[in-house]
C-alpha positions in Angstrom: 242.2 -46.0 266.8 244.2 -48.8 265.3 247.2 -47.8 263.3 247.9 -49.3 259.9 250.3 -52.2 259.7 253.9 -51.4 258.9 256.1 -53.2 256.4 258.1 -54.8 259.2 254.9 -56.1 260.8 253.8 -57.5 257.4 257.2 -59.3 257.1 256.7 -60.8 260.6 253.2 -61.9 259.6 254.5 -63.6 256.5 257.2 -65.4 258.5 254.7 -66.5 261.2 252.0 -67.7 258.9 254.4 -69.6 256.6 256.0 -71.2 259.7 252.5 -72.2 260.9 251.7 -73.8 257.6 255.0 -75.7 257.4 254.2 -77.0 260.9 250.6 -77.9 259.9 251.9 -79.8 256.8 254.1 -81.9 259.1 251.2 -82.5 261.5 248.8 -83.3 258.6 251.2 -85.9 257.1 251.3 -87.7 260.5 247.5 -87.5 260.9 246.6 -88.5 257.3 249.4 -90.7 256.0 247.4 -91.5 252.9 247.9 -87.9 251.8 251.2 -86.8 250.2 253.3 -83.7 250.8 252.8 -82.1 247.4 249.0 -82.3 247.7 249.0 -80.8 251.1 251.4 -78.0 250.1 249.4 -77.1 247.0 245.8 -77.7 248.2 245.7 -77.3 252.0 248.1 -74.4 252.6 248.9 -71.4 250.4 252.6 -70.9 250.9 253.0 -70.6 247.1 251.0 -67.4 247.0 253.3 -65.8 249.5 256.5 -66.4 247.6 258.2 -64.6 244.7 257.4 -67.6 242.5 253.9 -66.3 242.4 254.2 -63.6 239.7 250.6 -62.3 240.3 248.7 -60.9 243.2 247.5 -62.3 246.5 244.6 -64.1 244.6 246.4 -65.1 241.3 244.3 -66.3 238.4 246.9 -68.9 237.4 249.1 -71.1 239.6 252.6 -71.8 238.2 253.3 -74.9 240.2 255.3 -76.5 237.4 257.9 -73.7 237.2 261.4 -75.1 238.0 262.1 -72.7 241.0 258.9 -73.8 242.8 259.4 -77.5 242.0 262.9 -77.3 243.5 261.3 -76.0 246.8 258.8 -78.8 246.8 261.5 -81.4 246.2 263.6 -79.8 249.0 260.7 -80.0 251.4 260.0 -83.6 250.5 263.6 -84.5 251.2 263.4 -82.7 254.5 260.3 -84.7 255.4 262.3 -87.9 255.0 265.0 -86.5 257.3 262.8 -84.7 259.9 259.5 -86.6 260.0 260.0 -87.3 263.7 261.1 -83.8 264.5 258.4 -81.1 264.3 260.6 -78.2 265.3 263.4 -79.2 263.1 261.0 -79.6 260.1 259.4 -76.3 260.8 262.8 -74.4 261.1 264.4 -76.0 258.1 261.2 -76.0 256.1 260.7 -72.3 256.6 264.3 -71.8 255.5 263.5 -73.4 252.2 260.9 -70.7 251.5 262.3 -67.8 253.4 264.4 -66.1 250.6 261.4 -66.3 248.2 259.0 -64.9 250.8 261.4 -62.1 251.6 261.7 -61.3 247.9 258.0 -60.9 247.6 257.4 -59.0 250.9 257.3 -55.4 249.6 255.3 -56.3 246.5 252.8 -58.1 248.8 252.6 -55.2 251.2 252.0 -52.5 248.6 249.6 -54.5 246.5 246.2 -52.8 246.0 243.9 -54.4 248.5 241.5 -56.8 246.7 238.7 -55.7 249.0 238.5 -52.4 247.0 237.0 -54.5 244.2 234.2 -55.9 246.4 230.7 -54.8 245.4 229.4 -54.2 248.9 232.0 -52.8 251.2 233.5 -55.7 253.2 231.3 -58.2 251.2 230.9 -59.3 247.6 228.7 -61.9 245.9 228.9 -64.4 243.1 226.6 -65.3 240.3 224.1 -67.9 241.6 224.7 -71.4 240.4 222.3 -72.9 237.9 221.1 -75.5 240.4 220.1 -72.8 242.9 219.4 -69.6 241.0 217.6 -68.0 243.9 220.7 -68.2 246.2 223.9 -66.2 246.0 227.1 -66.9 247.8 229.0 -64.1 249.4 232.6 -63.5 250.3 234.1 -61.6 253.2 237.1 -59.3 253.6 237.7 -56.3 255.9 237.2 -52.9 254.3 237.5 -51.4 257.8 241.2 -52.4 258.3 243.0 -51.6 260.5 239.7 -51.5 262.4 237.3 -54.3 263.0 234.6 -55.4 260.5 232.3 -55.4 263.5 232.7 -51.8 264.4 230.5 -50.0 264.1 227.8 -52.7 263.9 226.0 -50.7 261.2 229.0 -51.4 258.9 228.4 -55.2 258.5 224.6 -54.6 258.5 224.9 -52.2 255.7 227.2 -54.5 253.7 224.6 -57.4 254.1 221.8 -55.1 252.9 223.9 -54.1 249.9 224.4 -57.8 249.0 220.6 -58.4 249.2 219.8 -55.3 247.2 222.4 -56.0 244.5 221.7 -59.7 244.2 218.0 -59.1 244.0 218.4 -56.5 241.3 221.1 -58.5 239.3 219.6 -62.0 239.5 216.3 -61.9 241.2 217.9 -63.8 244.1 216.0 -64.3 247.4 218.5 -66.2 249.5 222.2 -65.9 250.5 224.8 -68.3 251.8 228.5 -68.4 252.8 231.0 -70.9 254.2 233.6 -69.3 256.5 235.4 -69.7 259.8 233.4 -66.6 260.9 230.4 -69.0 261.2 232.1 -70.0 264.5 232.5 -66.4 265.7 229.7 -65.1 268.0 230.0 -61.5 266.8 229.5 -62.6 263.2 226.6 -65.0 264.1 224.9 -62.2 265.9 224.1 -60.5 262.6 222.1 -63.5 261.4 218.7 -65.0 262.4 218.4 -68.2 264.5 217.6 -70.3 261.4 221.1 -69.5 260.2 222.6 -71.3 263.1 220.1 -74.1 262.8 221.3 -74.7 259.2 225.0 -74.6 259.9 226.8 -77.5 258.2 228.7 -80.1 260.2 232.3 -79.4 261.1 234.8 -81.2 258.8 238.5 -81.5 258.3 238.8 -81.1 254.6 241.2 -78.1 255.1 241.7 -75.9 252.1 244.3 -73.3 251.3 242.0 -70.3 251.3 240.9 -67.6 253.8 237.8 -69.5 254.7 240.2 -71.6 256.8 243.3 -69.5 257.2 241.8 -66.1 257.6 241.3 -66.7 261.3 245.1 -66.3 261.8 245.0 -62.7 260.5 244.0 -59.9 262.8 242.0 -56.8 261.8 245.3 -55.0 261.3 246.6 -57.7 259.0 249.1 -59.1 261.6 249.5 -62.6 262.8 246.9 -63.8 265.3 249.3 -65.4 267.8 246.7 -66.7 270.2 244.8 -68.7 267.5 248.0 -69.9 266.0 249.1 -71.3 269.3 245.8 -73.1 269.7 246.2 -74.8 266.3 249.7 -75.9 267.3 248.5 -77.2 270.7 245.6 -79.2 269.4 246.2 -79.9 265.7 242.6 -78.7 265.2 241.5 -75.4 263.7 240.1 -73.2 266.4 237.2 -72.1 264.2 236.6 -74.6 261.3 234.5 -73.2 258.5 230.9 -74.0 258.3 228.3 -73.1 255.7 224.8 -71.8 256.2 222.1 -69.8 254.4 218.9 -67.9 255.0 216.3 -65.9 253.0 216.6 -62.2 252.4 213.3 -61.8 254.3 214.7 -63.7 257.4 217.8 -61.6 257.4 216.1 -58.3 257.0 213.7 -59.1 259.8 216.6 -60.0 262.1 218.6 -56.8 261.2 215.4 -54.8 261.9 215.2 -56.5 265.3 218.8 -55.5 266.1 218.2 -51.9 265.2 221.4 -51.7 263.1 220.0 -51.9 259.6 221.0 -48.6 257.9 218.4 -46.0 257.3 
């Protein structure tokens, strides 16, 4: 059985993921010179949420980007880019140094924060209100209520969570379809829980990288530690190993598939 992550392991995760994001920012600026550093730092990576400048939780309601302490870090990183734009390792090392004290100051608060998955409606899944333009279709979000174990073990766990989404969304909104956009739509073990039409409807791969876990969750293991193998793949290629894709299916299609897998809860 997997043991829970320690505080020291969490500290190492924060160091490694912030380093990876500083490197990615450097790489992104070279690949997309029309973008600016501040936009990438705020919209494509989420270093802010891992610093002590974030007074709220992991998923803050408000972003305090205009606070002087955060602006000083942004300005320091911009100045570093002008000095180290041709030196990836130097930019990563010194860039991480800009954020390190603030990351360290937040580390224990981050580690002991109440896991937001406890607020999910359906175990490892939760769902949104359907949008007015598609009132029959709910979007769902994914976390890992099984940590430090896998969301895929036992298989009945994810099947039960999906059934709870369908039951709840049907009762709450009269919904008949569900959708999600996530890196897990590139993961064979996740796709196995969905019918063939789900894969047929997958959206194209794109490079509009966002700060959230739909993109960056793949660098987190089930235990909440840094996924070194996937991090190394991003560094070697500059491309996310599992870019998010979106898909949907009807409740009927999903229930029939779960029945065929013999994992739908009794």
